C-alpha positions, 0 to 999 in steps of 0.5 A: 919550464926547463932550460935548454941546457937542462933539456940537453943534459936529460937527453944526454943522460938518457943516451948514455944510459941506453948505450950502457944498457946495450953494452951490458946486455951484449956482454951478458949475452956472450955467455949464451949460445947463439940462437938461430932464427928461421926466416919466415917467408914474406907475407905481403903480396903486392895488390894488382892495383893501388893508389897512394899519395906522396908528399915531398917537402925537400929536395929538387924544386920540380919534385916538391909538392903532393903527388897522386900515384896510381899503380896498375898491373905492377906499373906506375 
């Protein structure tokens, strides 16, 4: 079983490698012309009515719990 110090060092090493990789990627990308991406139109459209369950575990006391929300004709 690894110690917490060993786990922290592994996490820190991975984080350092990720930052170094991102910097190397950014530096190597500076030599190329930037590409312009066209924005695609949104593909999701809100349905006329739907139901979902919201579970809140933190925050103000009156808002903690599980709430069932039903939306019809664009209103909740």
